[in-house]
N, C-alpha and C positions, 0 to 999 in steps of 0.2 A: 504493500500500500504506500503510495507516495505520502510523505509526511514532512513536516518542517523539521529543521535541525533541533536536536535535543538541547536541554539546558547547557549553559557554558560549562566545559570541563575545568577541572583544577589542574594547573600546570604541574608537571613533574619536576621536582626540585633537583637540579643537577648538583654535583659536588661544588662546594664553595670555591668560586674562581678568584683569580687575582683582581685587585682593583685597577682602575685606570692609571692611577699614579704608579702602582707597582709595575704594571705592564710597560709604562713609558720608561721608567728607570731601568728595568731589566733589559729592554731593547737597546738602550744606549750603553748599558754596562756590558752587553754581549759583544760590543765592538772592541773592547779593551784587549782581549787576547790577540785578535787579528792585528791591531795597531802595534802591539808589542812585537809580534812575529815579524811584521814588515820592518819595523825599526831595527830589530836584531839582524835581519837579513841584509839590510842596507849597510849596517855597521860592520858586520863580520864577513860578508861574502865578497871575495875578490871578483873583479870584472872578467869573467870567463864565460864561454859558450856552453852552458850546462845542457841545454836542450839537444845540442848536437852530440854530446857525449852520451846522454841518456838514450838517444835513438840510434847509436852507432850500430848495434846489433852483433858486431863481431869484435874480437880482441884487436885485430889488425886495424879496423876502422877507428876504434877507440884510441889506439896508440897514436894515430895521426892527429887526433884532437888534443890529447893531454901530454904529448911527448915533451918532456922537460918541465912540465908544470903540474906534476901530480899533486904536490902539497896544496897548491892553490885550488885545484879542483876538489880535493878532499874537504877543505875548509868550506868551499861553496856548497858542497853536498850536505854537510852537517848543518850549515845555516839554513839551507832550504828545508831540511827535515824539521827544524824548529818552526820555520814559517808555515809549513804544511800542517803541523800539529796544532799550532795556534789558530790558523785559519779554520781548520776543521772544528776546533773547540768553539769558535765563534758561530759557525754554521749550526752546530749541534744545539747551542744555546738558543739561537734564533728559532730553530724548528720546534724546540721545546716550548718557547713562548708562543709561537704560532699556533700550537695546539690549543691554547687558550683564546687566541685572537680570532680563530676561525670557528664559527659555530656550525657550519655546514659540513656534510659528510665528505664532499669532494675536497674541500680545503684541508681537512684533517688527514685524509688519505694521502694527498700529495705531500704534506709535511712528513707523514710517517715514512713514505718511500724515499723521500729526499734525505731524511735522517739516516736511513740504512745505506743509501748510496754515498753519503758523506763519510760515514764510518769506514765503509769498504774502500773508498778512494784514498782515505788517509792511511789506512793499513798498507794498501798497495804502494803508496808513495814512500812510506818509511821502509818497507822491505826492499824496494827498488834501490833507494839511496844507500841502504845498508849494504846491499850486494856490491854496489859500485865502490863504496868506500873500502870494503874488504878487498876487492880486486885491485884497487890502486895501491894497496899496501904490499901486494905480492911482488917480490923481486924475482925477476926472471920471466919465464914464459907463463902466460895466463890463458886458461881455457876460454872458449867462446861462450859457454853457457851462462856465466853471470851477466854478460852484456846482452845476450839474446833475451834472457829472462827480464832484464831491466827494460829493454825496449818494449816487450809485451806489457809489462806492468805500467810503463809510462803511458802507453796508448790507452789502457783502461783507466788509469788514474785521472788523466786530464779529461777524459770523456765523462766520468762520474763527477769529478769536482767541478768541471765547467758547468754542467747542467745544474748541479746543486747550488752553485754560486748564483746563477741567474734566478733560480727559484728562491734562494735565501734572500736575495736583495728585494724581491717582490714581497716576500713574507715580512721582512723587516719594515719596509715602507708602509705596508698595510697596518702592521701593529702600531707603529708610531702615529700614523694618521688617526686610527680609531681611538687609541688611548688619548691622544691630544684632544680629539673632539669630545671625548667623555670628560676630560678635565675642564675644558671650556664650558661645557654644559653645567657642570657642578659649580663653577665659579659664577656663572650667570644666574643660576637658580640654586641658592643655598638649601632650599627645601628638598632639592633633588639629591642631596648628599649621599643618600643610601641607595642610589640607583643601581650600584653594583651588587648590592646584597639581594640574593634571590628571596630572602624572607620579606623584604620590603619593596621589591620591584613590582610594578603594576602588572597585573595579569593581562595577557593579550586578548582575553575574552571579556575585559571589563566592558560594562554596558554603557551606551550613551543615552541620550535623552529619552528614548522610547523603550529602554530596558532590554534591548536586543544586543547581542555581542558584536564587538567591532570586527572580529574575524573568527571564522569557523574553519578548523583545519580539514583537509581532505581525509577520506578514509585511508587507513594505513596500508602499505604494501611492503613486502619483504623483497629486498634486492637479491642479486645472485649470490652474494656472500653471506646472506642471512640477516643483514642489518635491516631495521625497520625505518621507513620514512613516511611521514615526518617524525622527527624525534623531539624530545623536550616537552611534549604535552601529552596529557592523557586523553585518549580518544573515546568518546561516548558511544560510538557506533556499534561496538561489539556487544551482542546480546547472546549469551550462551543458549544453546538448544534450538537456534533458528538455522535450518539447513540452507535456506536461500539467503544467506547473509549478503552475497554480492548484490542481489536485487535490492535489498534494504539499503545498502550503501549508495547504490546508484540513484535511488529514489529520493535521496536527501535533497531538499530544496532550501532556498534561502530562508532564514528565520523570519517569522511573521507572515509568511504566505500560507493561505488556507485553501482547502479544497473548494471547488466551485461547481455550480451547475452548468455553466456554459463558458467555453473558451474558443478562440479563433487562432489559426496559424496560417500565415501567408508565405508562399514559397519564394525561393530565389529564382533568378532568371533575368537580371538586369532590367532595362527599361520595358522589356516585354512583360515581365512579371509586375512591374510597377503600374503599368496602365491597366492590366487585367485586375489587379488588386484595387485600383481606384474605382473601376466600374462595379466590382463585386461589393466593396464596402459601401458604396453609395446606395446600392439596392438593399443592403443588409443593415442599414443605419439603425433601424428600430431594435433589432436583436443585438447589434453592436453595443448599444447603450446599456444593455442588460448584462453583457459579458463581463467576466472578471479579468481575463487575460487575453492579450493579443501578442502572440509570438511571431516575430518576423525574421526572415532570412533574406539577406542580399537585396534583390530588387523589390521584394515585398516590403522590406524595411524602408525603402525610399518613400513609399506612400504612408506607411505607418508613422515614420518620423515626421513627415510633412503634416499629417493630421495632428500629431502631438504638439508640434510647434505652432500650428495655426490656432489652437485653442487658447483663449485667454479670458479675462474677466468680462469682455464684451462679446465674444464670439463663442457660442456653445457648440456642442457636438451635433446639434440639429442642422447647423448652418455651414460649418467648416467644410470646405471642398464639396459643397452641394452642387448638383448640376447647374451650370450657368454662373457659378460664383466667380469672383475675381481670382481666387486661388486656382481654380480649375483652368481658367483662361491663361493665367501666367504659366502654369505647368505645360499646357498644350503648346504655347509659343516657345517654350524652352526645352522641348522634348529632345532636341539635339544638344544635350547639356554638355557633352564632352568638348565639342568644338563645332561651331557653326560659322562657316565663312573662312576666307583665306587668312585673315588676321588671327583668329582663334586657333586655326590649324597650325600656323607658324609658331604660336606660343606653345601649343601642346608638344610639337616636335622639338622646340627649343628646350623645353623642360626635360624631355627625355634625353637629349644630347648633353645637357648640363649634368644630369645625374650620372650618365655614362662616363663622362670625363672625370668627374669627381671620384667615382668608384675605381676606375682603372688607374688614376693617378695615385690614390691612396694605396692600392694593392701593389703597384709598381714600387712606390717608395718603401713600403714594408718589406717587399722582396729584396730591394737594394740594400736596405739597412741590415737585414739578416745576412746577405752576402758579404757586406763590409765586415761584420763581426767575424764571420767564418774566415774571411781572407786574412785578417790579423791573427786569428787562431792558428791557421796553417803556416803563417809566416813565423810566428814565435815558437810554435811547437810543430815542426814539419813531420807529422806522422807520415804523410806522403808529400814529397817536395813539389810545390807548385810555383816556386820562385821564378822559373824560366818563362812562365806564361804572362807575367805582368807587362814586360816591355812590348811584345807584339800586340798584346791586347789593348793597351791604351793608345797605340800609335794611330789606328784608323787610317792606314796607308792604302790608298787606292791602287798603288803600283807594286806593292810588296807581294811576292808569291811564296816566300819561305814559310812553311807551316811549322808550328812548334812540335817538338818531340813528345811522344806519349809519356805520361807520368810514370816513374819507376816506383814500384811498391816495395817497401822494406819487407824482407822475408819474415822477421820476427812478428811484424804487425799482421802479415797474412796468416801466419800460424796462430796468432792470437784469435783471429776470427774462427779458424778451424777448431781450436781448443774449446772456445765458447760453444760452438755448435755441438761438439762431442759431449760436453758437459750437460747441455740441455737435453740431448738424447738420452744420456745416462740417467739423469734425474727423472725423465719421463718414464723410462723402464722401471725405475724404483717405485715411482708413483703408481704405475699399473699394478706392480706386485703388491704394494701396500693396500691398494684399493680392493684388489681381489681378495686379499687376506682378511681385511676388516674395513668395511666402507666407512664406519664411524670413527676410525682411528685418527687421533690427532696428528700422527705422523703423516698420514695420507694428505691431510689438508696442508700441512707445512710443505710437503714435497710438491703439491700442486702450485702453491704460491712461488716456490723456488723455481719451478719449471717456467712459469710465466715470466719471472724476473730474468731468467737466462735467455729466454726467447727475445725479450725486449733488448737485452744487452747485445745479443748476437746481431739483431737487426741494426741497432745503433752503430756497432762496430763496422758492420758491412757498409753502412752509409758513409761513415767517416773515412774508412780506409780505401774503399773502392768507388762508391757511387758518386759522392761529391767531387773527388778529384777527376773522375772521368767526365762528369758534367762540366766542370770548369775547362778541361782540355777541349771538349767538344765545342763549347761556345767560342773559344779563341780559334780553334781549328777552322770552324765554319766561317768565322770572320775573316781570317787571313786567306783561306782557300778561295772565297768569293770576292776578295778585295773590297770589303765593305768600308765605305767612307762615312763620315758623319752625316752628310746629306742623305746617303742611302739609309742609314739608321733612322733618320727623321721621317723619311718617306714610309719606311716599314711601320713605324709607330702610328703614323696617320692612317695607313691602310688597315691596321689592326682595329683602330677605333671605328672606321667606316664599316668594316665587315661585321663587327659586333653590333653596331647600330642597326645595320640591315637585318641581322638575325633577330634582334629584339623586336623590330617591327614585324618580322615574319611570325614570331612566336605569339604576338598579341593580336595581330590584325588579319592574317592570311586565313581566309575561309573559302570554301568552294561549295557549289550546289551539287547535290547528288540525289539520285532517285533510290529510295529505300525499298527493296523487295526482299522477300524471304522465301526459301523453299520452292515448292512447285509454282507459287505465284509469279516467280521470275519468268518462267516459261509461258504461263497462261496470260500474263499481262502483255507479253510481246505478241502472242498470237491474236489477242483481242484488240491490240492497239492501244492499251491503257498506258498511261504515263507513270503509274505507281505513285508513291508518296515522296514528295521532294522535301529536302531538309538541308540547311546550311551546316556543314561539318568541317572540322579541321582537315587540312590537306594531307593527312596521313603520312605515308612513307617519305615523300619529298620534303615535307616540313620537318620531320624527325631528322632526316639526313642533313638538312641545312643546319639545324641546331647542333647536331653532333660534330659536324665539320668545324663549326665556329668554336665549339668547346675544345676540340683538339688543337686548333690553331692557338687559342688563348693559353692552353696548358703549355704548348711548346714555347710560346713567347715568354711566359713567366719563368720557365725552366732555363731558358737561355739568359734571361736577366740574372737569375740566381747564379748560374755558372760563370757568367762574365764578371759579375761583381766579386765572386769568390776568388777568381783568378787575378783580378787587377786591383781590388779595393785598397789594399795596403799601399799601393803606389800612387793613389789619387793625390791631387793637390790637397793641402790641409783644409782650405776653405770648403772644398767639396765634401770632404769627409765629415766636416762639421755640419754643413747645410742639409745634407740628405736626412740624417736622423733628426735634426732640429725641426725641419719642415714636417716630417712625419709626426713628431711629438706634438708640435703646435697644432697642426690641422686635425690630426687624429684625436686629440683630446678636446678640441673645441667644436668640432663639427658633429652635429646630430645626424646619424645615419638615416633615421626615419624621415627627417625633414629634407634630406637630399634625394629621397625616392619620389615616386609619383603620388604617394599618399596625400601630401598637402594640396597638390594640384587637383587631384580627384575629389578630395573633400570640399574644396572651394567650388568646383564646378557643380557638384551635387547640390551644395547649399544654394547656389545661385538659382537653381530651378525649383528645389523642393522646400527650402527653409524660408517660408514667407508667412506674413500675417496681414490681415485686412486692416486698413486704416482709412479714415475719412480725411480727405484733403482739407487743410485749414482754409477758411475763406470761401468755401463752397457750401452748397445746400445739400450735403449728404453724399457727395461724389466719393465712391469707394475705389480703392486700388489695393493690389497685393504688393506689399513692399518687402523685398528680401531683407533678412537679418544682416546686420553689419558684423561680419565675423571678426573684424579687427578690433571693434570696440565693445561688442556684446558677446561674452562667452556663455554659450547655452549649456551650462553645467548640468550633468545628468541628475544630480540630486534635486535641483530646483526646476529646471525646464522639462525634465523627464518625469516629474511627479505625476501621479494619477490625477486626472481632471474629472470633475463631476460628469456623470453619465457617459463615461468613456473608460474602456478597460485599461489595466496596467500594461504598458508596452514593454516587452522584453525583447531586446535585440539579441538574436542568437548568432554567435560567431564560433570560431574554432580555435582552441589553444593547441599549438603544435608541440609535440613531444617526440623525442627520439628514443630508440631502444624499446624493449618489451616490458619494462617495469610497470607501465600503466596501460599500454595499448597492445592489442594483438598484432601479429605481423600484417603489414600492409595498410593499416589504418593511419597510424601516426598522428592522430588528432583526437581531441576530447572536447566536450561541450564547454564553452566559455560564453557566458551571457552578460549583458550589460543592461542594467535597469536603474531606476531612481533609488532603490533601497540597497541592493547588493550587486556586486560584480563577481563573477566566477562561475564555478560549477562543481559537481560532486567529486571530480577527479583532481581538481586543483584547489578546492576550498572556496569559501565565500568571504569577501571583505566588504565592509560597510562602504557604500559609495561616497558619502559625505566625508568619512574619515580619510579615504584615499585621496580625495580632492584636496584636503587640507594638508596631508602629509607628503604628497608628491611634489616634485620640483616643477617649475613652470612649463618646461617643454613637454613633460609627460602629462601634467595636469590638463594641458590643452587637448589631449586625446581622450579625456574623460568628459566629453560633451555629447549632446544629442547628435550634432552634426558629425562628429567623429565616429560615434557608434554606428550611424548609418553607413559611413564610408568603410569602416573596418568590417562590419557584417557583410558588406558587398565587395570585399577585396578578392575578386575572383582569381586574378593571376598574381602570384606571389612567389617568394623563394621557398615557401613551404605550402603545399597544397594537399595535405592528407595523403590519399592514395594515388594522386596524380603522378605523371611522368617526372622522374627525378631530373632528367636532362633539362627540361624546361625550367625547373626550379633553380638549378645552378646558373643557367643563363640569365634569368631574371635577377638573381643576386649579383652576378658579376656586372651586369649592365645597369643596375639600379632601376630597371623597368619593373618595379615591384610595388604592390600595394600592401596593406596591412600595417600594423604598428606593434612595437614592443610595449606591453602593458604590465603593471605589477602582478606578480604571482601570489595569490592569497595564501597558497601553501607555504611559501617561503616566509611570508609575513607572520604566519602563525608560529613558525619556528623562531624567527628573529625576535618577535615581541615577547616570547616566553623566556628568552635568554637574558642574562645580565646586559645592561644597556651598552657598555662601552665596546665589547667585542662585536656586537651586532653590526653588520654592514649597513651603511646608510642607504637611503633610497638614491638611486643613480641620478645625478644632475642632468645628464644627457645620455643618449644612446651612442656610445663612442665606437671606434673602429672594431673592438672585439665582437660587437654584435653583428657587424657586417661579416666578419670572418665566420661567426656561427652560422649565418645564412648560407655562405659559400660552401661550407663543409657539412651542412645539415646537422649541426649539433644543437639539440634543444633539450637539455637536462631538465628533469621534472622539479629539481630543487633550486633552479636559478632564480635570481631576484626578479627577472622580467621574463615574460613569455611572449613569443611571437604569435599575435592573434590575427587571424585572417578570416576569409569568407566562411560563413556558417555552413555553406554547402560542402566544404571540405570535411565536415563531420556528418551532417544530415541536412539535405537541401529543402525539406518541407517545414521544418520547425515542429513537426508532429511529435517527435520523441520528447522534445522539451516541453511541449504543451501537456502531454500525458504525464510527465514528471511532476507537474503542478497538481495533478489529480482533478480532472474535470469529468463530469457525467456525460456531457454532450460536447464532442470535439468537432469543430468545423474546419476543414482543411481546404484552402484554395490552392490548387496545384497548377501553377503556370511554369513548371520547370522545363518544359519543352523536350520531353523524352522522345527517343526514337521509337516510332510505332513498331509493332502493334501493342506491346504491353507498357503499362505504366511502371517503368523500372524504378524510378525514384520512390514511388509509393511502396513498391514491393520491398525495396531496401529499408525504408523507414519501418515497415511492419516487422521485418526480420530483426532490425536493431532494437525495436521496442521489446521484442521477446527476449533477445539476448541480454540486454542491459537492465530492463525493468521487470521482466517476467510477465509482461502484459501480452495477452493473446488477442489478436484482431481477426475476425472472420468477416470477409466482405460478402455482400449479397450480389450475385450476378456481376462479378468484375469484368467478364468478357463483353458486357454491354458497352464497355469503353473502347473496344477494339475498332479501329477504322474499318469500314466495310461491313459492319454488322447490322447496319440500318436498312430498312426498306428503301429501295431506290426512288429517287426523284424521277418524275416523268417529263419528257420521254427518256428512257434509259440509254438509248443509242446515242443521244446528243450529250447527255450529262454523265457518261460513264466514268470519266476521269474524276468528276466531283463526287459521284456516288461511292467510288473506292475510298474516299476519305471521310465518309459519314459514319458516325457511331450511333448506336441505338439510343444512347443517353450520354449525357456529360456529367451526371451526378449519380453517385452510388452511395449506398449506406453500408454499415457494418456493425458488428457487435464487438464491444470492448469488454474484456474480462481482466480485472486487476488481480494481482496475487493476494491482496488484502483489502479489507473494507475501506471505502472512502467514508469520511464523516463530514456531511454537508448539512449544516444547520440542524444537527442532531439526528439526521437520517443517515443510516449506515447501509452500505451495499457495495458489491464488487462489480456490478455490471453498468455499462454505459453504451453510448451510441456514437458512432463515427459517421460523419457526412463528408464525402470527398467530392469537390467540384473540380473537374479537370478540363483544361483548355483543349477541347476536341470539338469537331463540327458535328452538328445534328441537323436533321431535315427541317425542324421547326424554328430555326434561327430566322431573324428578319431577312427580308428579301435583299436589302442592301448589303448585308453581311455575306450572304451566300454569293452575291454577285462579286464582291471583293475576293472571296475565297476562290471562285472560279478563275479570276484573272491573275491570282497570285498563288501558284502551286505550293509555295513554302508555308503559307499561312495555315495554322497558327504555330509554326515551329521555326520562326526566324531565330537565327543564332544569337546566343547571349552576347557574343562579341559585337553584334550590331547594336551600338548604343546611339545611333543617329536616326531616330524615327522621324519621318515626315508626318504631316497632319493626317494623311490617309491611314498610315499604319497606326498612329495614335488612336484615331477614332475607331478603327476596326477592332483593336484589342480592348479598348475601353467598352465598346458595345458588347463584345463577347463576354467580358467580365460582368457587365451589368445583367446579361441573360443568365449567367451562372448564379449570380447573387439572387436573382428573382426566384430561381428554382430551389435554391437552398432555403430561402425565406418561406416558400410554400411548405417545405418539409418541416421547418421549425414551427410554423403556425399550426400545421396538422398535429405535430407531436404535442404542442401546448394544449390544443383543443381536446385531444384524446386523454 
């Protein structure tokens, strides 16, 4: 049974943490050992080439390095041992403090593994230097094995310590930042002095004015390693003895919402769905005023949000968007809301190009910065010597034909990779033996973790010893072999941008018309001369090939940039070595990635058509106009402008929260319900957060997306870098090109965990969505415990809004289906029914669903003339069904498990008005125009609105009959 969230739980008290002052002081104190180690090394170490000795690999090669200077090298090795030990001590202390500074599972896991890597790297470094010191003390002939072993240990040491140092610097900066913020908060608010004490810290479920919790955590799940998320709070969802616990979890709604007699849901489908919804709700106005919920997805939300914003103190639900109203007229005149005319098209294409340039520039700068760091690493610690690549690489000589020699791999480093692989294989065999012997044995679990660690180590060593050097050589080789000059490189960059721009346009706009036939009807339609059912569809294989080719080109370009910068970076002019990372840091930290996408443009264009209200012109005798909201000066906050109006249902904008992995979603879905309404934001899989609280706590850039206009745009973010079960290739392209919709919004589940923890280590709400969020979209990483979730079109979860409406618990559910499915079956409806059974345990049995199939109607006369139109006619466009909930609904004291579903689908029937049948005969695609067609002319607008009005009238007749009975 769908039910509201239970009473607020009591936070589980963690072990008493360190205070903000203690964390701040410990972080700075942790730097003392490293400072002492550096000072000692600079004081005691002679100026000798230690890296060359450590990577010599053989006694003869080492002899060439230290010949005649053995004492100086011994002193330097001892000083480096002290430096490594002190540096490792600093990193160990930082990671220990970081365990307090990170409240999330991923942060603590990274700190844990980095601590192990630091310890191992330090041990390898001490053993390595000890072997070399002993070998340098030997008089006479020295064996090769100490030097070969030292080279192998040197390779592993710098790999482990280098990665740990980068992670440690991040952990240290995070700890100092969060502790400093906690100290400033205490200084500004003395009453908040005990904020670090879990005994006095406020509960994340503290109630606001209406005694409902600020945040409700999602139902808990166990990760692969057995850990439960979210942590730190007690979950009230578990009730012993209930076998269908998953259905109970999924049926959890936002606090304060009650079961209802009547609710509506309107489907996605862009402007097609918006116009159908407009006509349907105009005809259903009387029942709409009695409904409790109106769940909207994508295009249906355009109209639902428009009606919500049109209602005010002077305009009631009886009049807003009534036939012939100023609002309806404004919407008809702006049905080409994306772009109408050359000027607006130029703006739209310019916005796309701007986002593409910003995205590619940032990714290229990030790649160049990584290459610069790697270049200096290979220069100072030449595990594989790349020094000879720098000179030809930075020359850009159009007349030079000499290609660089291949990099020579050091034998001990190569053997190190082989040994790591053998060790991983050996541990795997031991793990299999332990697992077969006793699956619950602790030793088996430790061996499994060791195997994973050695696999990662082997892959990292392979990349450092082989892959990156070969990539660097390949980039310089191709440059010199093809005699690439600077103008050539500039032209190549420009062509890359143009090709990516073209692919972005192809992915978003390219559609073709096709005739849909199935089975034997393909042959019979040809024999009878019928045209079948026309539909606008993606261009299939050619479109996919275009996208894949562009992705391969982009991958090759970025790999070449990485290889070239790795080969040449250390030899760049100093100003360039400073400017590249400085520009990346400056722009990457100040540029909001969502605001560089198409989302702001899309939101403004939607608002220009749908966000209007009626006004009387001053100085006139009642002259009325529909005036658009001024988005720049009037923020239509969800908590205020989205509040339920008299005689109008609560509007719930259904979107999709994108998650990666299988911890929350089954394979292939990758999206969960994420709703936006005036009271709460979220869903059962991500938790619910009070809308007003989020608006107050979120920073300005993110708060601007907690508005009615943004909710409409996010719910309709059809093409994005994450689209549920849609093609991954398109998603990567949209992320790389910034041709993406959707927005990063707060994750209520993370808020529940953060607000239950002591205040200073809890991460703050992000100020803006920086470069890491763009990288998440490129690589498809959407962890369930992140502070922000990528929220996109509700159709990426379920395109009718029916599951979300049933989650609220309604006795009569009315579904307006304008999703534009491919005939003959209503695929979107079937998927929603299956999802309702899977997630909520709700069974839906339709009455005569085949009456919706095109061609099932009696033919219009004469059939020989109207055969093409008759093949598209259904017996009915409205069907009913029985709803059976797993538990009783409680509606005004009446309990019961059964309800009624009414589905109105955009299909043609013989009793439609003459003008609509005439339009259908002249337009074979109607009523299945592609969702990508967002440029309706007045004929399309009127046809779909009239069809929606006919659907609404038939549904109203059923509702009137049910009420009378």
